[in-house]
C-alpha positions as YAML, in Angstrom:
chain: A
units: angstrom
residues:
- id: 1
  name: UNK
  ca: [169.96, 136.86, -4.62]
- id: 2
  name: UNK
  ca: [173.43, 136.67, -4.92]
- id: 3
  name: UNK
  ca: [175.42, 139.54, -5.83]
- id: 4
  name: UNK
  ca: [175.35, 139.56, -10.03]
- id: 5
  name: UNK
  ca: [178.48, 142.04, -10.48]
- id: 6
  name: UNK
  ca: [181.63, 140.15, -11.89]
- id: 7
  name: UNK
  ca: [180.03, 136.46, -11.34]
- id: 8
  name: UNK
  ca: [183.20, 134.71, -13.37]
- id: 9
  name: UNK
  ca: [185.57, 136.68, -10.66]
- id: 10
  name: UNK
  ca: [183.23, 135.86, -7.89]
- id: 11
  name: UNK
  ca: [183.19, 132.03, -8.37]
- id: 12
  name: UNK
  ca: [187.10, 131.95, -9.15]
- id: 13
  name: UNK
  ca: [187.33, 133.64, -5.39]
- id: 14
  name: UNK
  ca: [185.38, 131.02, -4.21]
- id: 15
  name: UNK
  ca: [186.16, 127.96, -5.65]
- id: 16
  name: UNK
  ca: [189.68, 128.63, -4.55]
- id: 17
  name: UNK
  ca: [188.38, 130.14, -1.16]
- id: 18
  name: UNK
  ca: [190.72, 133.20, -1.80]
- id: 19
  name: UNK
  ca: [188.63, 135.27, 0.07]
- id: 20
  name: UNK
  ca: [185.86, 134.84, 3.10]
- id: 21
  name: UNK
  ca: [182.25, 134.05, 1.60]
- id: 22
  name: UNK
  ca: [180.95, 137.48, 3.06]
- id: 23
  name: UNK
  ca: [183.55, 139.80, 1.42]
- id: 24
  name: UNK
  ca: [183.39, 138.40, -2.03]
- id: 25
  name: UNK
  ca: [181.16, 141.11, -3.50]
- id: 26
  name: UNK
  ca: [183.18, 143.54, -1.88]
- id: 27
  name: UNK
  ca: [186.45, 142.07, -3.97]
- id: 28
  name: UNK
  ca: [184.22, 141.86, -7.46]
- id: 29
  name: UNK
  ca: [182.56, 145.70, -6.63]
- id: 30
  name: UNK
  ca: [186.46, 146.95, -6.61]
- id: 31
  name: UNK
  ca: [187.27, 145.23, -9.34]
- id: 32
  name: UNK
  ca: [184.64, 146.41, -11.19]
- id: 33
  name: UNK
  ca: [185.81, 150.10, -10.35]
- id: 34
  name: UNK
  ca: [189.02, 149.33, -11.02]
- id: 35
  name: UNK
  ca: [188.27, 147.91, -14.77]
- id: 36
  name: UNK
  ca: [186.16, 151.10, -14.90]
- id: 37
  name: UNK
  ca: [188.89, 153.20, -14.03]
- id: 38
  name: UNK
  ca: [191.59, 151.61, -16.35]
- id: 39
  name: UNK
  ca: [189.74, 151.61, -19.23]
- id: 40
  name: UNK
  ca: [188.49, 155.46, -19.17]
- id: 41
  name: UNK
  ca: [192.43, 156.48, -18.46]
- id: 42
  name: UNK
  ca: [194.29, 155.52, -21.34]
- id: 43
  name: UNK
  ca: [197.57, 157.23, -19.90]
- id: 44
  name: UNK
  ca: [198.09, 154.19, -17.36]
- id: 45
  name: UNK
  ca: [200.93, 152.19, -17.72]
- id: 46
  name: UNK
  ca: [199.97, 148.82, -20.48]
- id: 47
  name: UNK
  ca: [200.52, 146.88, -17.24]
- id: 48
  name: UNK
  ca: [197.76, 148.39, -15.49]
- id: 49
  name: UNK
  ca: [195.54, 149.22, -18.56]
- id: 50
  name: UNK
  ca: [192.57, 146.32, -19.53]
- id: 51
  name: UNK
  ca: [191.55, 145.52, -22.87]
...
């Protein structure tokens, strides 16, 4: 079963062959952690915040 964490992001990485297939879920995991962190920390610079 494919990892469903940020499926659009995973497909983006897969379609452009930016990351080895076996590491795609790892990148999706860390991207989700960053999104969660940046949304909770409003003191971050605007460029780092994700709306």
